[in-house]
Structures are given as structure tokens and as C-alpha cells.
N, CA and C atoms as an extended XYZ file, in Angstrom:
285
Properties=species:S:1:pos:R:3:atomname:S:1:resname:S:1:resid:I:1 pbc="F F F"
N        -7.168       -0.531      -11.860 N   ASN     1
C        -6.094       -0.448      -11.272 CA  ASN     1
C        -5.366       -1.772      -11.481 C   ASN     1
N        -4.093       -1.722      -10.983 N   ARG     2
C        -3.444       -2.935      -11.058 CA  ARG     2
C        -3.826       -4.128      -10.315 C   ARG     2
N        -4.566       -4.012       -9.183 N   ALA     3
C        -5.036       -5.063       -8.445 CA  ALA     3
C        -6.467       -5.646       -9.223 C   ALA     3
N        -6.924       -4.902      -10.059 N   ASP     4
C        -8.283       -5.516      -10.893 CA  ASP     4
C        -7.846       -6.092      -11.957 C   ASP     4
N        -6.700       -5.835      -12.597 N   ILE     5
C        -6.362       -6.431      -13.780 CA  ILE     5
C        -5.432       -7.505      -13.531 C   ILE     5
N        -4.671       -7.682      -12.432 N   GLY     6
C        -3.879       -8.867      -12.195 CA  GLY     6
C        -2.430       -8.403      -12.659 C   GLY     6
N        -1.265       -9.233      -12.138 N   ARG     7
C        -0.132       -9.118      -12.522 CA  ARG     7
C         0.498       -9.170      -13.802 C   ARG     7
N         0.085      -10.118      -14.403 N   GLY     8
C         0.312      -10.285      -15.991 CA  GLY     8
C        -0.146       -9.015      -16.610 C   GLY     8
N        -1.493       -8.809      -16.689 N   LYS     9
C        -1.819       -7.765      -17.714 CA  LYS     9
C        -1.239       -6.293      -17.047 C   LYS     9
N        -0.888       -6.279      -16.014 N   PHE    10
C        -0.215       -5.104      -15.361 CA  PHE    10
C         1.354       -4.774      -16.008 C   PHE    10
N         1.948       -5.686      -15.941 N   VAL    11
C         2.902       -6.016      -16.814 CA  VAL    11
C         3.070       -5.787      -18.180 C   VAL    11
N         1.992       -6.172      -18.767 N   ASP    12
C         1.909       -5.932      -20.135 CA  ASP    12
C         1.561       -4.490      -20.396 C   ASP    12
N         0.734       -3.912      -19.701 N   LYS    13
C         0.684       -2.150      -19.665 CA  LYS    13
C         1.829       -1.465      -19.538 C   LYS    13
N         2.816       -2.090      -18.622 N   VAL    14
C         4.001       -1.265      -18.263 CA  VAL    14
C         4.986       -1.379      -19.408 C   VAL    14
N         4.777       -2.818      -20.171 N   TRP    15
C         5.771       -2.563      -21.461 CA  TRP    15
C         5.253       -1.986      -22.639 C   TRP    15
N         3.712       -1.820      -22.773 N   GLU    16
C         3.297       -0.864      -23.636 CA  GLU    16
C         3.563        0.631      -23.371 C   GLU    16
N         3.752        1.016      -22.088 N   TRP    17
C         3.946        2.463      -21.803 CA  TRP    17
C         5.457        2.489      -22.130 C   TRP    17
N         6.191        1.697      -21.841 N   LYS    18
C         7.765        1.654      -21.877 CA  LYS    18
C         7.947        1.798      -23.503 C   LYS    18
N         7.266        1.053      -24.372 N   GLU    19
C         7.290        1.215      -25.788 CA  GLU    19
C         7.011        2.833      -26.085 C   GLU    19
N         5.926        3.140      -25.683 N   MET    20
C         5.429        4.480      -26.233 CA  MET    20
C         6.288        5.832      -25.528 C   MET    20
N         6.647        5.673      -24.408 N   TYR    21
C         7.392        6.663      -23.633 CA  TYR    21
C         8.770        6.572      -23.095 C   TYR    21
N         9.241        5.406      -23.266 N   GLY    22
C        10.605        5.010      -22.431 CA  GLY    22
C        11.765        5.921      -23.107 C   GLY    22
N        11.722        6.207      -24.227 N   ASP    23
C        12.849        7.008      -24.575 CA  ASP    23
C        12.843        8.388      -24.065 C   ASP    23
N        11.892        8.971      -23.532 N   ARG    24
C        12.003       10.347      -23.251 CA  ARG    24
C        12.972       10.540      -22.211 C   ARG    24
N        13.015        9.715      -21.197 N   ILE    25
C        14.209       10.180      -20.235 CA  ILE    25
C        15.692       10.065      -20.778 C   ILE    25
N        15.881        9.076      -21.514 N   THR    26
C        17.107        9.159      -22.028 CA  THR    26
C        17.443       10.129      -23.314 C   THR    26
N        16.172       10.672      -23.815 N   ASP    27
C        16.423       11.499      -24.706 CA  ASP    27
C        16.735       13.007      -24.051 C   ASP    27
N        16.014       13.231      -23.109 N   GLN    28
C        16.622       14.352      -22.137 CA  GLN    28
C        17.849       14.245      -21.776 C   GLN    28
N        18.165       13.233      -21.248 N   LEU    29
C        19.735       13.263      -20.609 CA  LEU    29
C        20.788       13.450      -21.788 C   LEU    29
N        20.336       12.978      -23.036 N   ARG    30
C        21.200       13.144      -24.057 CA  ARG    30
C        21.399       14.509      -24.453 C   ARG    30
N        19.946       15.231      -24.569 N   ALA    31
C        19.889       16.750      -24.868 CA  ALA    31
C        20.915       17.477      -23.805 C   ALA    31
N        20.689       16.988      -22.543 N   LEU    32
C        21.626       17.806      -21.582 CA  LEU    32
C        23.035       17.535      -21.608 C   LEU    32
N        23.449       16.508      -22.453 N   GLY    33
C        24.857       16.451      -22.712 CA  GLY    33
C        25.614       15.266      -21.850 C   GLY    33
N        24.681       14.438      -21.243 N   ALA    34
C        24.977       13.192      -20.453 CA  ALA    34
C        26.078       12.407      -21.364 C   ALA    34
N        26.831       11.869      -20.668 N   SER    35
C        27.993       11.070      -21.426 CA  SER    35
C        27.981        9.660      -20.871 C   SER    35
N        27.097        8.704      -21.299 N   CYS    36
C        26.831        7.446      -20.877 CA  CYS    36
C        27.035        6.366      -21.860 C   CYS    36
N        27.272        5.196      -21.238 N   ASP    37
C        27.358        4.060      -22.128 CA  ASP    37
C        26.034        3.663      -22.627 C   ASP    37
N        25.400        4.232      -23.502 N   TRP    38
C        23.997        3.986      -24.135 CA  TRP    38
C        23.794        2.375      -24.533 C   TRP    38
N        24.829        1.628      -24.896 N   SER    39
C        24.781        0.446      -25.136 CA  SER    39
C        24.463       -0.609      -24.123 C   SER    39
N        24.746       -0.119      -22.914 N   ARG    40
C        24.320       -0.926      -21.653 CA  ARG    40
C        23.173       -0.476      -21.083 C   ARG    40
N        22.321        0.425      -21.833 N   GLN    41
C        20.921        0.844      -21.168 CA  GLN    41
C        19.980       -0.257      -21.102 C   GLN    41
N        19.381       -0.465      -19.910 N   SER    42
C        18.348       -1.418      -19.741 CA  SER    42
C        17.046       -1.111      -18.927 C   SER    42
N        16.178       -1.779      -19.100 N   PHE    43
C        14.928       -1.546      -18.378 CA  PHE    43
C        14.635       -2.554      -17.234 C   PHE    43
N        13.929       -1.781      -16.162 N   THR    44
C        13.679       -2.615      -14.805 CA  THR    44
C        13.185       -4.071      -14.982 C   THR    44
N        12.097       -4.044      -16.037 N   LEU    45
C        11.696       -5.544      -16.162 CA  LEU    45
C        12.223       -6.313      -17.219 C   LEU    45
N        13.236       -5.830      -17.903 N   ASP    46
C        14.181       -6.745      -18.364 CA  ASP    46
C        14.606       -8.057      -17.950 C   ASP    46
N        14.511       -9.201      -18.459 N   ASP    47
C        14.661      -10.429      -18.065 CA  ASP    47
C        15.949      -10.552      -17.158 C   ASP    47
N        16.967      -10.022      -17.652 N   ASN    48
C        18.119      -10.249      -17.085 CA  ASN    48
C        18.203       -9.339      -15.837 C   ASN    48
N        17.634       -8.366      -15.682 N   LEU    49
C        17.473       -7.384      -14.255 CA  LEU    49
C        16.874       -7.960      -13.505 C   LEU    49
N        15.340       -8.595      -13.831 N   SER    50
C        14.492       -9.077      -12.942 CA  SER    50
C        15.161      -10.151      -12.198 C   SER    50
N        15.743      -11.059      -12.810 N   LYS    51
C        16.312      -12.421      -12.321 CA  LYS    51
C        17.585      -11.915      -11.651 C   LYS    51
N        18.049      -10.834      -11.859 N   ALA    52
C        19.277      -10.341      -10.875 CA  ALA    52
C        18.887       -9.690       -9.548 C   ALA    52
N        17.766       -9.050       -9.820 N   VAL    53
C        17.179       -8.378       -8.391 CA  VAL    53
C        16.712       -9.493       -7.610 C   VAL    53
N        15.855      -10.420       -8.137 N   ILE    54
C        15.454      -11.672       -7.139 CA  ILE    54
C        16.696      -12.393       -6.538 C   ILE    54
N        17.547      -12.609       -7.340 N   GLU    55
C        18.630      -13.452       -6.853 CA  GLU    55
C        19.498      -12.546       -5.569 C   GLU    55
N        19.516      -11.011       -5.836 N   ALA    56
C        20.198      -10.622       -4.785 CA  ALA    56
C        19.345      -10.329       -3.676 C   ALA    56
N        18.207       -9.990       -3.823 N   PHE    57
C        17.424      -10.191       -2.770 CA  PHE    57
C        17.057      -11.180       -1.931 C   PHE    57
N        17.247      -12.396       -2.750 N   THR    58
C        17.211      -13.590       -2.006 CA  THR    58
C        18.416      -13.860       -1.192 C   THR    58
N        19.546      -13.488       -1.605 N   GLN    59
C        20.695      -13.699       -0.989 CA  GLN    59
C        20.898      -12.727        0.359 C   GLN    59
N        20.445      -11.667        0.035 N   LEU    60
C        20.269      -10.750        1.256 CA  LEU    60
C        19.393      -11.266        2.343 C   LEU    60
N        18.173      -11.753        1.794 N   HIS    61
C        17.306      -12.436        2.980 CA  HIS    61
C        18.015      -13.525        3.651 C   HIS    61
N        18.528      -14.269        2.872 N   GLU    62
C        19.001      -15.659        3.476 CA  GLU    62
C        20.320      -15.234        4.483 C   GLU    62
N        21.048      -14.270        4.176 N   GLN    63
C        22.099      -13.875        5.040 CA  GLN    63
C        21.624      -12.781        6.188 C   GLN    63
N        20.433      -12.857        6.520 N   GLY    64
C        19.743      -11.949        7.180 CA  GLY    64
C        20.122      -10.297        7.368 C   GLY    64
N        20.544       -9.745        6.228 N   LEU    65
C        20.894       -8.471        6.081 CA  LEU    65
C        19.492       -7.701        5.586 C   LEU    65
N        18.579       -8.289        5.132 N   ILE    66
C        17.277       -7.492        4.971 CA  ILE    66
C        16.220       -8.577        5.539 C   ILE    66
N        14.832       -8.058        5.847 N   TYR    67
C        13.948       -8.639        6.342 CA  TYR    67
C        12.329       -8.101        5.648 C   TYR    67
N        11.506       -8.957        5.979 N   ARG    68
C        10.229       -8.393        5.612 CA  ARG    68
C         9.333       -8.259        6.866 C   ARG    68
N         8.899       -7.189        7.275 N   GLY    69
C         8.196       -7.041        8.552 CA  GLY    69
C         7.065       -5.977        8.501 C   GLY    69
N         6.411       -5.645        9.581 N   SER    70
C         5.471       -4.711        9.781 CA  SER    70
C         6.129       -3.324        9.851 C   SER    70
N         5.715       -2.194        9.228 N   TYR    71
C         6.366       -0.696        9.241 CA  TYR    71
C         5.420       -0.085        8.793 C   TYR    71
N         5.350        1.173        9.168 N   MET    72
C         4.651        2.287        8.876 CA  MET    72
C         4.758        2.759        7.315 C   MET    72
N         3.924        2.874        6.513 N   VAL    73
C         4.241        3.539        4.982 CA  VAL    73
C         3.173        4.589        4.944 C   VAL    73
N         3.560        5.460        3.885 N   ASN    74
C         2.545        6.528        3.596 CA  ASN    74
C         1.774        5.903        2.491 C   ASN    74
N         0.540        5.641        2.663 N   TRP    75
C        -0.349        5.035        1.687 CA  TRP    75
C        -1.343        6.106        1.226 C   TRP    75
N        -1.465        6.060       -0.314 N   SER    76
C        -2.368        6.980       -0.738 CA  SER    76
C        -3.784        6.246       -1.125 C   SER    76
N        -4.749        6.502       -0.414 N   PRO    77
C        -5.804        5.776       -1.061 CA  PRO    77
C        -6.359        6.197       -2.319 C   PRO    77
N        -5.972        7.559       -2.777 N   ASN    78
C        -6.285        7.828       -3.852 CA  ASN    78
C        -5.459        7.135       -5.068 C   ASN    78
N        -4.219        7.027       -5.008 N   LEU    79
C        -3.319        6.470       -5.876 CA  LEU    79
C        -3.382        4.758       -5.749 C   LEU    79
N        -3.649        4.544       -4.618 N   GLN    80
C        -3.636        2.991       -3.978 CA  GLN    80
C        -2.227        2.525       -4.243 C   GLN    80
N        -1.226        3.228       -3.699 N   THR    81
C         0.079        2.656       -3.707 CA  THR    81
C         0.670        3.649       -2.500 C   THR    81
N         2.124        3.196       -2.200 N   ALA    82
C         2.799        3.722       -1.127 CA  ALA    82
C         3.231        4.997       -1.822 C   ALA    82
N         3.669        5.936       -0.967 N   VAL    83
C         4.381        7.160       -1.387 CA  VAL    83
C         5.549        7.620       -0.737 C   VAL    83
N         6.565        7.916       -1.395 N   SER    84
C         7.860        8.303       -0.523 CA  SER    84
C         7.623        9.330        0.521 C   SER    84
N         8.396        9.242        1.434 N   ASP    85
C         8.404       10.332        2.324 CA  ASP    85
C         8.684       11.706        1.989 C   ASP    85
N         9.360       11.840        0.646 N   LEU    86
C         9.711       13.106        0.142 CA  LEU    86
C         8.594       13.668       -0.459 C   LEU    86
N         7.511       12.856       -0.829 N   GLU    87
C         6.550       13.326       -1.419 CA  GLU    87
C         5.294       13.623       -0.686 C   GLU    87
N         5.440       13.505        0.594 N   VAL    88
C         4.314       13.682        1.747 CA  VAL    88
C         4.401       14.974        2.262 C   VAL    88
N         3.014       15.645        2.175 N   GLU    89
C         3.155       17.080        2.848 CA  GLU    89
C         2.359       16.787        4.174 C   GLU    89
N         3.193       16.914        5.422 N   TYR    90
C         2.410       16.655        6.537 CA  TYR    90
C         1.843       17.806        7.177 C   TYR    90
N         0.797       17.623        7.911 N   SER    91
C         0.114       18.495        8.433 CA  SER    91
C        -0.494       17.955        9.784 C   SER    91
N        -0.470       18.798       10.761 N   ASP    92
C        -1.293       18.515       12.215 CA  ASP    92
C        -2.601       18.558       12.241 C   ASP    92
N        -3.481       17.513       12.722 N   GLU    93
C        -4.984       17.465       12.770 CA  GLU    93
C        -5.367       17.058       13.857 C   GLU    93
N        -6.265       17.643       14.285 N   LYS    94
C        -6.790       17.431       15.926 CA  LYS    94
C        -7.748       15.998       15.378 C   LYS    94
N        -7.728       15.451       16.628 N   GLY    95
C        -8.135       14.000       16.483 CA  GLY    95
C        -8.283       13.386       17.595 C   GLY    95
């Protein structure tokens, strides 16, 4: 998992995945007839986007508009990651 291999190797694996499968989503959108400016397409880990995201979050934090704190998350021990509220199947358990 990503904790075992470290961030650098994890990012390398993400880029490998992107090279193999990255066009599938846009190919599907094109097949559906989406009319987009495909020349502006970019990937989350592209240098220009990563820098822009870091800058935006830094500015929002400095302005007090976002913060980092303790909160409840849906953690999947199997996946070893947080899971969206939309993906959780809730059930009542006696305990």
C-alpha cells in the first residue's frame, strides 16, 4: 500500500496508471458527444496544477477560511483510506 512504499514511489505508480488508463475517461466522454476544449485537459498531478492547489489552499488557510482539525471520517480498514459519505452503507449495531 502507499504507506509501505512511500510518497515518491506512490506518485510514480500513479503516473504509471495514468499512462496506461488515463485516456479511458476522456474517450468515454468523447464517445458520449461531450464538447470540451480538450487542448486544456490536464491531470491532477501535473506540476502547474499541484502548485496552484498548494497556493490556493495556503491562501485560504492564511485567510482563516479553511482549517485543519479533528473530525469524524469514514475510514475503511480494508482499503486503508477515507471513504465518502455517499459510499457508506450505514447499519445499526448493538454495542
